[in-house]
C-alpha positions as CSV (number, residue, x, y, z in Angstrom):
1,X,6.2,-45.0,32.6
2,X,3.0,-45.3,30.0
3,X,1.4,-42.1,31.3
4,X,4.8,-40.2,31.2
5,X,5.5,-41.1,27.8
6,X,1.9,-40.3,26.8
7,X,2.1,-36.9,28.3
8,X,5.6,-36.4,26.7
9,X,4.2,-37.5,23.2
10,X,1.2,-35.1,23.7
11,X,3.5,-32.0,24.6
12,X,3.4,-28.7,22.2
13,X,5.8,-26.2,22.7
14,X,4.6,-22.6,23.7
15,X,5.1,-20.1,21.0
16,X,7.0,-17.7,23.5
17,X,9.8,-20.1,23.6
18,X,11.1,-18.6,20.5
19,X,11.2,-15.2,22.4
20,X,13.6,-17.0,24.6
21,X,17.4,-15.2,24.7
22,X,19.1,-17.5,27.4
23,X,22.0,-20.0,26.3
24,X,20.3,-23.3,25.9
25,X,21.8,-26.8,25.5
26,X,19.6,-29.3,23.6
27,X,21.0,-32.9,23.9
28,X,19.6,-36.0,22.8
29,X,21.3,-39.6,22.4
30,X,20.9,-41.4,19.2
31,X,19.5,-44.2,21.1
32,X,16.7,-42.2,22.9
33,X,13.2,-43.6,22.2
34,X,12.1,-41.8,19.1
35,X,9.9,-39.4,20.9
36,X,12.6,-37.6,23.0
37,X,14.7,-37.2,19.6
38,X,11.7,-35.5,18.3
39,X,11.2,-33.2,21.5
40,X,14.8,-32.3,21.2
41,X,14.7,-31.3,17.4
42,X,11.5,-29.5,18.1
43,X,13.0,-27.4,21.0
44,X,16.0,-26.8,18.7
45,X,14.0,-25.6,15.8
46,X,12.5,-22.8,17.9
47,X,15.7,-21.9,19.8
48,X,18.1,-22.3,16.5
49,X,21.3,-21.8,18.6
50,X,20.6,-24.3,21.0
51,X,21.2,-27.4,18.8
52,X,20.3,-30.1,19.2
53,X,23.3,-31.8,20.0
54,X,22.5,-35.6,19.0
55,X,25.1,-37.6,20.8
56,X,26.5,-41.2,19.1
57,X,25.9,-44.1,21.0
58,X,23.8,-42.5,24.2
59,X,20.6,-43.3,25.8
60,X,18.9,-40.7,28.0
61,X,21.0,-39.3,30.8
62,X,24.3,-41.0,29.8
63,X,25.9,-37.8,29.0
64,X,25.5,-36.4,32.6
65,X,25.9,-39.9,34.5
66,X,28.2,-42.0,32.3
67,X,30.4,-38.9,30.9
68,X,30.4,-36.0,33.3
69,X,34.0,-34.9,31.8
70,X,32.1,-34.1,28.3
71,X,28.7,-33.2,30.0
72,X,30.7,-30.3,32.0
73,X,32.8,-29.2,29.0
74,X,29.7,-28.6,27.1
75,X,28.3,-26.7,29.6
76,X,31.4,-24.7,29.9
77,X,31.3,-23.8,26.3
78,X,27.4,-22.7,26.5
79,X,28.4,-20.4,29.4
80,X,31.2,-19.0,27.5
81,X,28.6,-17.5,24.7
């Protein structure tokens, strides 16, 4: 787990990400570890239409695993764009 967190903290987005034209949903729980929230914000800065959607009271994986109906609704909204 420590190696994973270090690798995540050292990761840098590629400039080419800003060329992406796909619909993207970026989510992070407000109870995520700080590095995950920073990653979500960095991705969203490169893809402004993507979010970030900061989800109150949620940790990593909570949206899809504990709130599947809300997760599906966000995905359906994403595919309607």
